C-alpha positions in Angstrom: -2.8 -5.5 3.6 -5.8 -4.5 2.7 -7.4 -5.0 6.0 -5.7 -3.8 7.6 -5.9 -0.4 6.0 -9.5 -0.5 5.2 -10.2 -0.8 9.2 -7.8 1.5 10.1 -7.8 4.6 7.8 -11.7 3.6 5.8 -12.9 7.4 6.8 -10.2 8.4 5.1 -9.5 6.6 1.3 -12.5 7.2 -0.9 -10.4 4.1 -3.3 -8.7 0.8 -2.8 -7.6 -1.0 -5.6 -5.6 -4.2 -5.6 -4.1 -5.7 -9.0 -3.2 -9.7 -9.8 0.2 -9.2 -11.4 3.1 -11.7 -11.7 6.4 -12.5 -11.5 6.3 -11.2 -7.7 5.4 -7.8 -8.0 4.0 -5.8 -4.7 3.3 -2.2 -5.8 2.0 0.2 -3.4 0.4 3.6 -4.9 -1.4 6.8 -3.4 -2.6 9.1 -6.0 -0.4 8.1 -8.4 2.7 7.9 -6.3 4.5 4.8 -5.1 5.3 4.6 -1.7 7.0 1.3 -2.1 8.3 -1.5 -4.0 9.5 -5.6 -3.7 10.7 -5.2 -7.3 13.4 -2.8 -6.0 13.5 -2.8 -2.2 14.0 -6.7 -3.2 11.6 -7.6 0.1 8.0 -8.3 1.3 7.0 -4.9 3.2 6.2 -5.2 6.8 2.3 -3.9 6.8 3.0 -1.9 10.0 5.4 0.2 7.2 3.1 0.3 4.6 0.4 1.3 7.1 2.2 4.6 8.6 3.0 5.4 4.7 -0.4 5.7 3.6 -1.9 6.9 6.9 1.3 9.8 6.0 0.0 10.5 2.6 -3.8 10.6 3.1 -3.7 12.3 5.8 
């Protein structure tokens, strides 16, 4: 997913951080706002869904 975000948004994002956590966490934040939570949905996100959500936030 990191590669997908960087390939598509490299001109629009200034920082991308990965924070490894345990317990099946997969949380996505843009500028401090949570846009996806695997803990809430119980499902790993679709990469295109996350890309679209990040694009909407950085546009």
